[in-house]
C-alpha positions as CSV (number, residue, x, y, z in Angstrom):
1,M,130.9,86.8,93.4
2,A,129.6,90.3,92.5
3,A,126.1,88.9,92.6
4,D,126.7,87.8,96.2
5,V,127.9,91.2,97.2
6,F,124.8,92.8,95.7
7,A,122.5,90.3,97.3
8,Q,124.2,90.5,100.7
9,I,124.5,94.3,101.2
10,G,122.3,95.7,98.4
11,Y,123.0,97.7,95.3
12,C,123.3,101.0,97.1
13,A,125.8,99.8,99.7
14,S,127.9,97.9,97.2
15,S,130.9,99.5,95.8
16,M,133.3,98.5,93.1
17,S,136.1,98.5,95.8
18,T,134.1,96.0,97.9
19,I,133.4,93.8,94.9
20,A,137.0,93.9,93.7
21,A,138.2,92.9,97.2
22,R,135.8,90.0,97.3
23,L,136.9,88.9,93.9
24,G,140.5,89.1,94.9
25,G,141.5,91.5,92.1
26,S,142.0,95.2,91.7
27,K,139.4,97.8,91.3
28,A,141.3,99.0,88.1
29,T,140.8,95.5,86.6
30,L,137.2,95.5,87.5
31,Y,136.7,98.9,85.9
32,K,138.4,97.7,82.8
33,Y,135.6,95.2,82.2
34,F,132.8,97.2,83.8
35,P,133.1,101.0,83.6
36,S,130.4,101.4,86.3
37,K,128.6,99.6,89.0
38,E,125.4,99.9,87.0
39,L,126.9,98.1,84.1
40,L,128.3,95.4,86.4
41,F,124.9,94.9,88.0
42,E,123.3,94.7,84.5
43,A,125.8,92.0,83.6
44,V,125.0,90.1,86.8
45,L,121.3,90.4,86.0
46,R,121.7,89.2,82.4
47,G,123.6,86.1,83.7
48,R,121.0,85.3,86.3
49,C,118.1,85.8,83.9
50,E,119.8,83.7,81.2
51,R,119.7,80.8,83.7
52,V,115.9,81.1,83.8
53,L,115.6,81.7,80.0
54,A,117.7,78.8,78.7
55,P,115.3,75.9,79.5
56,L,112.4,78.0,78.3
57,R,114.1,78.6,74.9
58,D,114.5,74.9,74.5
59,L,110.7,74.4,74.9
60,R,109.9,77.0,72.3
61,S,111.8,75.0,69.7
62,S,110.0,71.8,70.8
63,D,107.8,70.2,68.2
64,D,105.3,69.1,70.9
65,A,101.8,69.7,69.4
66,D,100.0,69.4,72.8
67,L,99.9,73.0,74.1
68,E,98.8,72.0,77.6
69,S,101.7,69.6,78.0
70,L,104.1,72.2,76.6
71,L,102.8,74.9,78.9
72,A,103.1,72.6,81.9
73,K,106.7,71.9,81.0
74,F,107.3,75.6,80.5
75,G,105.7,76.3,83.9
76,V,107.8,73.6,85.7
77,A,111.0,75.0,84.1
78,F,110.0,78.6,85.0
79,L,109.0,77.8,88.6
80,T,112.0,75.6,89.2
81,K,114.3,78.5,88.2
82,I,112.5,81.3,90.0
83,Y,112.5,79.3,93.3
84,E,116.3,79.0,93.2
85,P,118.0,81.1,95.9
86,V,120.0,83.1,93.3
87,S,116.8,84.0,91.5
88,L,115.1,84.9,94.8
89,D,118.1,87.1,95.7
90,V,117.7,89.1,92.4
91,H,113.9,89.4,93.0
92,R,114.4,90.7,96.5
93,L,117.1,93.1,95.4
94,I,114.9,94.6,92.7
95,Q,112.1,94.9,95.1
96,S,114.2,96.7,97.7
97,E,116.2,98.9,95.4
98,G,113.9,99.5,92.5
99,L,112.2,102.6,93.7
100,R,115.5,104.4,94.5
101,F,117.2,103.1,91.3
102,P,114.6,102.7,88.6
103,E,117.3,101.8,86.1
104,L,117.8,98.6,88.0
105,G,114.2,97.6,87.6
106,K,114.3,98.5,83.9
107,A,117.4,96.4,83.4
108,F,115.9,93.5,85.3
109,F,112.7,93.6,83.2
110,R,114.6,93.8,79.9
111,S,116.8,90.8,80.9
112,G,114.2,88.7,82.8
113,P,110.5,89.1,82.8
114,D,110.1,90.7,79.4
115,A,112.3,88.1,77.8
116,V,110.4,85.3,79.4
117,V,107.1,86.8,78.2
118,E,108.5,87.0,74.7
119,E,109.6,83.4,74.8
120,L,106.1,82.3,75.8
121,R,104.5,84.7,73.3
122,A,106.5,83.1,70.5
123,T,105.5,79.7,71.6
124,L,101.8,80.6,71.7
125,E,102.1,82.3,68.3
126,R,103.0,78.9,66.8
127,F,99.8,77.4,68.1
128,E,97.7,80.4,67.0
129,T,99.2,80.3,63.5
130,A,98.3,76.6,63.3
131,G,94.7,77.5,64.2
132,L,94.8,75.5,67.4
133,I,94.0,78.4,69.7
134,A,92.3,81.8,69.4
135,C,93.9,84.8,71.1
136,D,93.8,88.5,70.2
137,D,96.8,89.5,72.4
138,L,99.4,86.8,72.7
139,R,101.8,89.0,74.8
140,L,99.1,89.7,77.3
141,A,98.1,86.0,77.4
142,A,101.8,85.1,78.0
143,G,102.0,87.4,80.9
144,Q,98.8,86.1,82.4
145,F,99.9,82.5,82.1
146,L,103.1,83.4,84.0
147,G,101.0,85.1,86.7
148,M,98.9,82.0,87.0
149,V,101.9,79.8,87.3
150,R,103.4,81.9,90.0
151,G,100.1,82.4,91.8
152,D,100.6,83.9,95.2
153,H,103.1,81.1,96.2
154,H,106.1,83.0,94.8
155,L,105.1,86.2,96.7
156,R,104.7,84.3,100.0
157,Y,108.0,82.5,99.4
158,S,109.9,85.7,98.6
159,A,108.5,87.3,101.7
160,G,109.8,84.4,103.8
161,L,106.3,83.1,104.8
162,W,106.5,79.8,103.0
163,P,109.3,77.4,102.1
164,A,110.1,76.8,98.5
165,P,107.8,74.2,97.0
166,D,109.1,70.7,96.2
167,D,109.2,69.3,92.7
168,A,105.8,67.7,93.1
169,E,104.2,70.9,94.1
170,I,105.9,72.8,91.3
171,E,104.5,70.3,88.8
172,R,101.1,70.4,90.4
173,Q,101.0,74.3,90.1
174,A,102.3,74.2,86.5
175,R,99.8,71.6,85.3
176,H,96.9,73.3,87.0
177,A,97.7,76.6,85.4
178,A,98.3,75.0,82.0
179,Q,94.9,73.2,82.1
180,I,93.0,76.4,83.0
181,F,94.9,78.5,80.5
182,V,94.5,76.2,77.5
183,Y,90.8,75.8,78.2
184,G,90.4,79.6,78.0
185,L,92.2,79.7,74.6
186,Q,90.2,77.0,72.9
187,R,88.5,78.0,69.6
188,R,84.8,78.2,70.2
């Protein structure tokens, strides 16, 4: 419910009183659990970002030896989650409030993008350790793969120019990015 308030009226315009009223509780009870609006917002972010991370963590522990297939699955799971309306709400909120409240952007990146990059970096490390790929900077490579998967589609969607892609388009984007990416990491 707090996430809905932040998404509907923005971080700046949201107050603990408004959030408590929407939750049907008292402001004192809300403050008991979250001593500040910033801490409540961080908790909301962590919860939303965890929804994106959970399926990606499952892929890291996979014993799949085909990196292209694994990256395509990773890409599908990632895109499916970032195209959900709740993820889009967080993205738009960070874009609109991040300059005025840089701590929000930092909290978002800690909980979301940085954590996703780390999951993918760890997955790539397994393949590098096995000698299946060559890469000098796995963290950079992980970020680049995520950029490839998102392409400009996510930006156009978040700007309201395009509708969310369907499952077939998400899979097409993920497979295409995985194919190009794996080709670039092949040992030569």
